[in-house]
C-alpha positions in Angstrom: 166.0 -201.5 -25.4 166.7 -198.6 -27.7 170.3 -198.2 -28.8 170.7 -194.7 -27.3 168.4 -194.9 -24.3 169.1 -192.0 -21.9 171.9 -190.6 -24.0 172.4 -186.9 -24.8 173.6 -186.2 -28.3 174.7 -182.9 -29.9 174.4 -182.9 -33.7 175.9 -180.0 -35.5 174.3 -179.1 -38.8 171.2 -181.0 -37.6 168.6 -178.8 -39.2 168.9 -180.2 -42.7 170.1 -183.1 -44.9 172.2 -185.8 -43.2 172.1 -184.0 -39.9 168.4 -183.9 -39.9 168.1 -187.6 -40.7 170.5 -188.3 -37.9 168.5 -186.2 -35.5 165.4 -188.1 -36.2 167.1 -191.5 -35.9 168.9 -190.7 -32.7 165.7 -189.4 -31.1 163.9 -192.6 -32.3 166.6 -194.6 -30.6 166.1 -192.9 -27.3 168.6 -190.0 -27.3 167.8 -186.5 -26.3 169.0 -184.6 -29.4 170.5 -181.1 -29.2 170.7 -179.5 -32.7 173.3 -176.9 -33.2 172.8 -175.0 -36.5 172.7 -171.5 -38.0 169.4 -172.2 -39.7 167.0 -171.4 -36.9 163.8 -171.8 -38.9 164.6 -175.3 -40.1 166.2 -176.2 -36.8 163.1 -175.3 -34.8 160.9 -177.1 -37.3 163.0 -180.3 -37.0 162.8 -180.1 -33.2 159.0 -179.7 -33.4 158.7 -182.7 -35.7 160.8 -184.8 -33.4 158.8 -183.9 -30.4 155.5 -184.5 -32.3 156.8 -188.0 -33.1 157.5 -188.7 -29.4 161.2 -187.8 -29.2 163.1 -185.4 -27.1 165.0 -182.5 -28.8 166.2 -179.0 -28.4 167.7 -176.4 -30.8 170.4 -173.8 -30.2 171.6 -171.3 -32.9 175.4 -171.9 -32.8 178.1 -170.8 -35.2 180.6 -173.7 -34.7 183.4 -171.6 -36.2 183.1 -169.3 -33.2 184.8 -170.8 -30.2 183.1 -168.5 -27.7 179.6 -169.5 -29.0 180.5 -173.1 -28.9 181.9 -172.9 -25.4 178.7 -171.1 -24.2 176.4 -173.5 -25.9 178.1 -176.5 -24.4 177.8 -175.0 -20.9 174.1 -174.3 -21.5 173.6 -178.0 -22.6 175.4 -179.2 -19.5 173.2 -177.0 -17.3 170.0 -178.2 -18.9 170.8 -181.9 -19.5 173.7 -182.6 -17.0 175.8 -184.4 -19.5 176.8 -184.8 -23.2 177.4 -188.4 -24.3 177.6 -188.1 -28.1 179.0 -185.4 -30.4 178.3 -185.7 -34.2 180.5 -183.1 -36.0 178.3 -183.0 -39.0 178.2 -179.3 -39.9 180.0 -178.4 -43.1 180.0 -176.0 -46.1 181.3 -175.8 -49.6 182.7 -172.9 -51.5 183.8 -174.7 -54.7 186.2 -173.2 -57.3 189.4 -174.2 -59.0 192.6 -173.2 -57.4 193.0 -170.4 -60.0 189.7 -168.9 -59.2 189.4 -169.7 -55.5 189.6 -166.6 -53.3 191.3 -166.5 -49.9 187.9 -165.8 -48.4 186.5 -169.0 -50.0 189.4 -171.0 -48.6 189.1 -169.5 -45.1 185.3 -169.9 -44.8 185.5 -173.6 -45.5 188.5 -174.1 -43.2 186.7 -172.1 -40.4 183.5 -174.3 -40.5 184.7 -177.7 -41.6 188.0 -177.9 -39.7 188.2 -175.2 -37.0 184.5 -175.8 -36.1 185.2 -179.4 -35.4 188.2 -178.4 -33.2 186.0 -176.0 -31.3 183.2 -178.4 -30.7 185.5 -181.3 -29.8 187.7 -179.3 -27.5 184.7 -177.9 -25.5 182.6 -181.0 -25.3 185.3 -183.6 -24.8 186.2 -182.0 -21.5 182.7 -182.9 -20.2 183.0 -186.4 -21.6 186.3 -187.1 -20.0 184.9 -185.9 -16.6 182.2 -188.6 -17.0 184.6 -191.2 -18.4 182.4 -191.8 -21.4 181.9 -190.3 -24.8 181.3 -191.0 -28.5 182.6 -188.4 -31.1 181.9 -188.9 -34.8 183.4 -186.6 -37.4 182.0 -186.2 -40.9 184.7 -186.6 -43.5 184.0 -187.4 -47.2 185.1 -189.9 -49.8 186.8 -186.9 -51.6 189.3 -186.9 -48.7 190.5 -190.2 -50.0 190.8 -189.5 -53.7 190.5 -185.7 -54.1 188.0 -183.8 -56.2 188.3 -181.2 -59.0 187.4 -177.7 -57.8 187.4 -178.5 -54.1 190.9 -177.8 -52.8 189.5 -176.2 -49.7 186.8 -178.8 -49.0 189.0 -181.7 -49.6 191.7 -180.2 -47.4 189.3 -180.0 -44.5 187.8 -183.5 -45.0 191.3 -185.1 -45.3 192.3 -183.1 -42.2 189.4 -184.6 -40.2 190.7 -188.1 -40.9 194.1 -187.2 -39.4 192.4 -185.3 -36.5 190.2 -188.3 -35.8 193.2 -190.7 -35.5 195.1 -188.3 -33.2 192.1 -187.6 -30.9 191.4 -191.3 -30.7 194.8 -191.8 -29.3 194.5 -188.9 -26.9 191.0 -189.6 -25.6 190.6 -193.4 -26.0 192.1 -194.2 -22.6 189.7 -191.7 -21.0 186.6 -193.5 -22.2 186.0 -191.4 -25.2 186.1 -193.0 -28.7 186.6 -190.9 -31.8 185.7 -192.1 -35.3 184.8 -190.7 -38.7 182.3 -191.4 -41.4 183.2 -190.7 -45.0 179.9 -190.3 -47.1 179.9 -190.7 -50.8 177.3 -189.2 -53.2 174.3 -188.7 -51.0 170.8 -187.6 -52.2 170.2 -184.7 -50.0 167.6 -182.1 -51.0 170.4 -179.9 -52.3 171.9 -182.6 -54.4 168.5 -183.7 -55.8 168.1 -180.2 -57.3 171.1 -180.7 -59.5 170.4 -181.3 -63.3 169.3 -184.8 -64.1 172.3 -185.5 -66.4 174.7 -184.6 -63.6 172.8 -186.9 -61.2 172.9 -189.8 -63.7 176.7 -189.3 -64.2 177.2 -189.4 -60.4 175.1 -192.6 -60.1 177.1 -194.2 -62.9 180.3 -193.8 -60.9 178.9 -195.8 -57.9 179.3 -199.6 -58.1 175.8 -200.1 -56.5 174.3 -197.9 -59.2 172.6 -195.3 -57.1 173.1 -192.3 -54.7 173.1 -192.9 -51.0 170.3 -191.8 -48.7 170.8 -189.4 -45.8 169.3 -192.1 -43.6 172.1 -194.5 -44.5 174.7 -192.1 -43.3 172.6 -191.5 -40.1 172.7 -195.3 -39.6 176.5 -195.3 -39.7 176.5 -192.5 -37.1 174.1 -194.5 -35.0 176.3 -197.6 -35.1 179.5 -195.7 -34.1 177.6 -193.8 -31.4 176.2 -197.1 -29.9 177.7 -199.6 -27.5 178.0 -202.0 -30.4 181.0 -199.9 -31.5 182.6 -199.7 -28.1 185.9 -201.2 -29.4 186.1 -199.1 -32.6 188.4 -196.1 -32.2 190.2 -194.0 -34.7 188.5 -195.6 -37.7 187.1 -193.9 -40.9 184.0 -195.7 -42.2 183.3 -195.2 -45.9 179.6 -195.2 -46.7 179.8 -194.7 -50.4 178.3 -197.6 -52.3 181.9 -198.7 -53.2 183.0 -195.6 -55.1 186.4 -195.7 -53.5 187.2 -199.2 -54.6 
């Protein structure tokens, strides 16, 4: 039996990168995947590719930083699929700059998507999960939340905040059948990262004990584990998938 047979999963930021890898893996494991993303072209393309491979998927253009959009999209998902079993809060952005050069707008944009967006999605969708007495929520943090990163005050603040939010939500929702966990990816070879200069990539690899960058599919596998029944007794945890960089 497939690990997510008959489950309905919402994956934010599912049109590209790690989210896309997760969308394919979840569909392969039997889930109906609902992609929420602002990139309509890539989102629709991903859905088409999933369907062509025999999976079930749908796309909705959703700005997770906008509560009204999230609330409406959640209601549409419930109307169409009757339930939401899994929420992967994967959507995130960067607006890197040192503190001296960072503008209030750069700060706020990252806070709005990476932190408020997770609040919006979790608040709206957890209500439906609690009604059913079942749910899996996985938040995407980052290894930089654990040790900081130069030029990323805004991004690190959001990813560290997600770890605290995950623990709190796990305490609030655990007794209601909904587990909440986080994944903290390390340096992952997404298409965006692979376009970086070779010397920068080599320097990144050199910092990782296993000697390479991670694959989006490896983060997707961590999502899958935490979303599956195999992880039914895991709640409030942050799983680092980083090749040992935080050792």
